[in-house]
N, C-alpha and C positions, 0 to 999 in steps of 0.2 A: 344847386345853388346859385343865383346868379352874378355873373360880372358886372360888376362896376366899370366905369370909363377907365381910370387909372389900370385894373389889370389888365384891359384890354389895350392899353398902351402898353405897356409894360411887356406883352406877348408880341407884338407885334414888334418892338425893339429887340428882342431875343429871337423870332422867327428867324431870318438869316444866319444867325450864331449856329442854332438846333439845324437848319437844312445842310449848314455845311459839313457840321457834324456827322449827317446822315450820310454823305455822301464819300465822307473819307472816313472810313471805319477804320482804326489800327488793327493790323495781323498782327500775334502776339508772335515772339522771335522763337526762334527753334527749340532754344537755348531753356527758353521757359518751360515749352512744352515736352522736353524730355525730361527737366526736374520733374515735374508735375507726373509723368509719366511714370518715374522709378521708385518716388514716393507714392503713390498707386498699388503699382504692382508690392510694394514693400508690406503695406496696411493689408494688401488681401493675404500675402503669404501670413501674416501673423494670425488671420482669423478664418486659414482653410482648415476645414472638419481631419481628425486624425484620422492615422491608415488604419483600418480595421486589424484588430491582431488576428494573427494564425492560428487557429484553434488546432489540436490536438487531434485526433483522429478518435472518435469515442468508439467506443464499445455497446454493444447491444442495450445491457442493462444502465448505461451512460443515461443512453435515449431516449429509453422511456423512461429513467426518473427526472428526466427535464421536461421531458413530455408532458408528464403529469403534476411538474410544480416542485420537484425537490423531494427531498428528505422529509418534513413537515405532511407535506402534502402525501407520501406515501404511507408515514404512521397512521394520520387520521382512516385512512384508507385501510389500512389494514388493521386498525381497530373497531371499524365498522362492519367488515367482513366477518372478523371476531365475534365479534357480537349477533351477525346476522347467523351464523352459527352454531352459536350456543343458542339460541332464541327457537329456531329450526326444532334442533336435533331432544331441547329437553322437553321435557311432559307438561301438558298445563297443570298439574300439581302444581309442577315448582318455580311455574313462570309467574303462575297467577296465585294467592294467595287464597287458601279454601278456608271459607266462610259464610256465614249465613248470608252476607250483604253480597258478595261476589255470583256472580253467575256468567254462563257467555252466551251473546246474543248470536243465534244464528241468521244472517243475514238472508240468505235466501229457502226458505227453507223449503221452496219448491222440488229445489236440482237436488236429488238425492246420490251421492256417491257411494260406488261398493267398493268397501276397500279391507274387505275379503281376500282379493287377489281372483277373483272368478271374473274375468274376463268375459 
């Protein structure tokens, strides 16, 4: 913005007052500083994080349960484990409904496993 002549005259008239204010900067009183500091400490105490609770010593099973995610996670893990045992021990005829359209696919036909126990 360009300054007009009137603005320059007003600025020149106020310049001694600005210079005097810069030379004699007022210092805050010690009483004011003490009140501001007390109020700041009160606000900081109001927003302080709570102290952590002391946890009682946990047994091994409780630590394992917490490490796995609690009771819901353990229930899911137990259900998956039991389903895996059932699928692993069940005969293929029981797991796969026998019918004309059902069949097993040999993924690796070149690999033959000896299941007779003669190693």
